Structure formats: structure tokens, C-alpha cells
C-alpha positions in Angstrom: 83.1 165.9 116.4 84.1 164.6 113.0 87.1 162.7 114.7 84.4 161.0 117.2 82.1 160.0 114.4 85.2 158.7 112.4 86.4 156.8 115.6 83.0 155.5 115.9 82.7 154.0 112.3 86.1 152.5 112.2 85.5 150.4 115.3 82.0 149.3 114.1 83.9 148.0 111.1 86.3 146.1 113.0 83.7 144.3 115.2 83.8 140.5 114.5 80.6 138.6 114.4 81.9 135.4 115.4 81.2 133.6 118.9 78.2 134.3 121.4 77.5 138.1 122.2 77.2 139.3 125.9 73.7 140.4 127.1 72.1 142.4 129.9 73.2 140.6 133.3 76.5 139.4 132.4 79.5 140.0 134.0 82.1 141.8 132.3 85.1 139.8 133.8 83.6 136.4 133.2 82.7 137.3 129.7 86.3 138.7 128.8 87.8 135.6 130.5 85.7 133.1 128.4 85.4 134.8 125.4 88.2 137.2 124.4 91.9 135.4 124.6 93.6 138.4 123.1 92.2 142.0 123.6 95.5 143.8 123.6 94.9 145.7 120.0 93.0 148.6 120.6 91.7 151.6 119.3 91.0 155.0 120.6 87.7 155.8 120.5 87.0 159.0 122.3 88.2 161.4 124.8 85.2 161.9 126.9 84.8 165.4 127.0 87.6 166.3 125.1 89.9 165.5 128.0 93.4 164.7 127.2 94.3 162.4 130.1 91.2 160.0 129.7 90.6 157.8 126.8 88.1 155.2 126.0 89.6 152.2 124.2 88.0 149.5 122.1 89.8 146.2 122.6 89.1 143.5 119.8 90.1 140.0 118.9 89.1 139.6 115.2 89.7 136.0 115.3 87.4 135.2 118.5 85.6 138.0 119.6 82.1 138.8 119.0 82.1 142.0 120.9 84.5 144.9 121.3 85.5 145.6 124.9 85.3 149.3 126.1 88.0 150.3 128.6 88.1 153.9 130.4 91.6 154.7 130.7 93.5 157.1 132.6 97.0 157.8 131.8 99.4 156.1 134.3 96.6 154.2 136.0 94.8 150.8 135.4 92.2 150.7 132.9 88.4 149.8 134.1 86.2 147.8 131.3 82.9 149.3 131.0 80.6 147.6 128.4 81.1 146.2 124.8 79.8 147.3 121.7 78.1 144.5 119.8 77.3 143.9 116.2 78.2 145.8 113.0 77.6 149.5 111.7 74.7 150.5 111.3 73.0 148.3 113.8 75.6 148.1 116.4 74.9 149.0 120.0 76.4 149.5 123.4 76.0 147.1 126.5 77.3 149.1 129.5 78.0 148.6 133.4 76.4 152.3 134.1 77.1 151.8 138.1 80.4 150.3 138.3 79.7 146.8 139.9 81.1 144.9 136.6 77.9 143.7 135.5 76.1 144.9 131.9 73.0 146.5 132.8 72.4 149.0 129.9 71.7 148.7 126.3 72.2 152.2 124.4 73.1 153.1 120.7 75.1 155.5 122.2 78.3 155.3 124.2 78.0 156.9 127.4 81.4 157.4 129.4 81.0 156.2 132.9 80.5 158.4 135.9 82.7 155.9 138.0 85.8 156.1 135.4 87.7 158.0 137.7 87.6 155.0 140.2 88.2 155.5 144.0 90.8 153.0 143.7 92.8 155.8 141.8 92.7 158.2 144.4 95.7 159.2 146.5 94.8 162.8 147.6 92.0 163.6 149.9 91.3 167.2 151.3 88.1 169.0 152.6 87.8 171.3 149.5 85.0 169.3 147.9 82.7 170.8 150.9 83.5 174.1 149.8 82.1 173.3 145.9 79.0 171.7 147.8 78.8 174.6 150.1 78.8 177.2 147.1 76.0 175.1 145.5 73.9 175.2 148.8 74.1 178.8 149.0 72.9 179.2 145.0 69.9 176.8 146.0 69.2 178.5 149.4 69.0 182.1 148.4 66.0 183.5 147.1 67.2 184.4 143.5 68.5 180.9 143.2 71.3 179.7 140.7 70.5 182.3 138.1 70.9 185.2 140.6 74.6 184.0 140.7 74.9 183.4 136.9 78.1 185.0 136.1 79.9 183.3 139.0 78.2 180.1 138.3 79.5 179.9 134.8 82.7 180.2 136.6 81.8 177.7 139.0 80.9 175.2 136.4 84.0 175.7 134.6 86.0 174.9 137.8 84.3 171.7 138.3 85.3 171.0 134.8 89.0 171.8 135.4 89.2 169.7 138.7 87.5 166.7 137.2 90.4 166.9 134.5 93.5 167.7 136.9 95.2 164.6 137.9 96.6 166.2 141.0 93.0 167.4 142.1 92.2 166.0 145.6 89.1 163.9 145.7 89.1 163.9 141.8 86.6 161.1 141.8 84.0 163.0 143.8 84.3 165.9 141.1 84.1 163.7 138.2 81.0 162.1 139.6 79.5 165.4 140.3 80.7 166.7 136.8 78.9 163.6 135.1 75.5 163.9 136.9 75.5 167.8 135.8 75.8 166.4 132.1 73.7 163.2 132.4 70.9 164.3 134.6 68.9 165.5 131.9 69.6 163.6 129.0 69.9 160.1 130.8 67.9 160.6 134.2 68.6 157.0 135.0 72.2 157.6 134.7 72.0 160.6 136.8 70.7 158.9 139.7 73.3 156.2 139.6 75.9 159.0 139.2 74.6 160.6 142.2 74.3 157.6 144.5 77.9 156.7 143.5 78.8 160.4 144.7 76.8 159.7 148.0 78.3 156.6 148.6 81.7 157.6 148.2 81.7 160.9 149.9 80.1 159.1 153.0 82.8 156.2 153.0 85.3 159.3 152.9 83.8 161.9 155.3 81.6 160.0 157.4 78.5 162.0 156.3 76.4 163.1 153.3 75.7 166.9 152.6 72.2 168.8 151.6 73.3 169.4 148.2 73.7 165.7 147.6 70.5 164.9 149.1 68.8 167.5 146.7 70.0 165.9 143.7 69.3 162.5 145.0 65.6 163.7 145.5 65.6 165.4 142.1 67.0 162.2 140.4 64.3 160.0 141.9 61.5 162.5 140.8 63.1 162.5 137.2 62.3 159.0 136.6 59.0 158.7 138.3 59.9 157.2 141.8 58.2 159.9 143.8 57.6 157.8 147.1 61.2 157.0 147.1 61.8 160.7 147.2 59.2 161.3 149.7 60.9 159.0 151.9 64.4 160.5 151.7 62.9 163.9 152.3 61.1 162.4 155.6 64.4 161.2 156.6 66.5 164.2 155.8 68.8 166.0 158.6 68.5 169.3 156.3 65.1 170.2 157.2 66.1 173.9 156.8 67.1 173.6 153.1 64.6 175.5 151.3 64.6 173.1 148.0 63.8 170.2 150.3 61.3 171.9 151.9 59.7 172.6 148.5 59.8 169.1 147.2 58.3 168.0 150.5 55.1 170.0 149.3 55.1 168.9 146.0 55.5 165.4 146.8 52.6 165.2 149.5 49.8 163.4 148.9 47.6 163.9 151.9 45.6 167.0 150.9 45.3 168.4 154.2 48.9 167.9 155.1 49.8 169.6 151.4 47.7 172.5 152.2 49.5 173.1 155.5 52.7 172.8 153.8 51.4 175.5 151.0 50.7 178.0 153.8 54.2 177.2 155.5 55.5 178.2 152.0 53.7 181.3 151.7 54.3 182.6 154.9 57.7 181.9 155.5 59.5 181.4 152.0 57.0 183.4 149.6 60.3 185.4 148.2 62.3 182.1 147.2 62.7 181.3 143.8 61.6 177.7 143.8 58.4 178.7 146.1 57.5 181.4 143.2 58.0 178.8 140.5 55.9 175.8 142.1 53.3 178.0 143.6 53.1 180.4 140.5 53.4 183.6 142.3 
């Protein structure tokens, strides 16, 4: 922790105040092209989550640049810029590209490692093992006791996701990293959590031609977390996983028609009264 603070403080001291600062809506590529002519001098800021093969670099040209460019770097891979640190300590802040489209869309006092940092373009190995990961989560949410009923195994499972995300040889490593990022961001940064799961869903569909019940569940929960309940309800209506109990529970929770909601409540009590989410939502 002390090293991270020292990296951060050191970087803040380096940031130049010259030139025009980037703003929300700017293209990172265009800003770099027009404002930073020499950003090869860099300082390692941090290793996200303590990982050894991933580092975040701060590139700076003290004579010209007004902002330090942040680049997510995997050893042996091409680095991806994802934002800037603007200003000087203690008033510095980050401008970040949270969804990987190259556009600055978030201002934050915290440096948030990008969920898309392990980029699909860097992936050379693909297999079906990631389905097993999602299927394990499916079982844990579907059974009556929920994830807590598999607590000891769930801890091992979460550790396995972290390891898979770290390992350079993991097939579909970008999917593991996106899932790992979602699980870490969903509570603290719910909007970033939503972007994480959307990225995971899109990449999963492109690679395997479909989606998964767990991905849809996380998508629904993410929309609920940021108050986009109608979008979540619409997603539930269009789901192909009508038998997935958590989605059935959320369909009840988000229902606005009193008569339909009562019918859904009776269905929950009749068919799923022992399920952990039903007990929680209905208070039984």
C-alpha cells in the first residue's frame, strides 16, 4: 500500500501544468497526437491487484504535456492507453476511458484499472473452459442455499478466477479478467461494473455465438444498481433463461403492475419458497 501511495505522489509531482488539459469527451488518441510529442519517459504507477505481469505506466513529456498519459501494459504485449492524470497534487484527478472505446468518459479522484485492459486483441488461446466457470456460478445461484451454501468452495472458486486472470497462458484470459473486474467493481463503482459486464457479454457473444444465464443475471443486477430498472425489466422479458430462479425473483421485484406482481408473488411461494433469494425478497 505504501508503495502505491508513493508511486501516486511521485507521479503527481511530475505532472506539468503547461498546455491544454484533456476533458470528458476527448479522444485519447487525438489528444496524444496533438499535445504530447514525446511520452516515452515513464514511471510505473502500480500493479493492479498486485499482479506481476500487468503494470500501469504514466507517460509524460514535462516540456509540453499538461497531463500524464496512463497506459495499461502487459509484458510482451502492446500497451493500451486508458486515460490521463490531470493537475498537481493534492488537486489532481483522473480522466478515464472506462469502456475501451478510446473516449474519456469518467472523472475520478481514484485510478481505476480498466476491465478491458486484457484486450481481446491480445488473446491467442480459446477453449470452452470458461463455460465451466459460468456453470459453477449458475449452480451456486440456482440452488436453495445460494452461494453461501457453497462458501468454502466459493472462496476457492474466486481464487481460481484471480489465478486464471493472472496467468498469461489462460485461454479466454480477457473474459476471466473482465469477470474478475466486475466482481471487484460492482459494489464500489456500479457504473463501471455495468460496463464490465457489457464488455464481457459482447466479447462472449462474439466468441461463442450466444450468452449465458449468469451473464444476464449480472447485467440485470448492474442495471438495478444504477437505477435503470425499466431496462433491467426489459432484459428480463427478453431472456431465454426463464427457469433461472434469480431472474424469476427479479422479474417479481421489478414488476410495476400490482395484479401481475401478486400473481408472481404467489408463484414464488408455490414453487420456490425454499430458495434463498425468495426468502430474502419476501421475508420468509
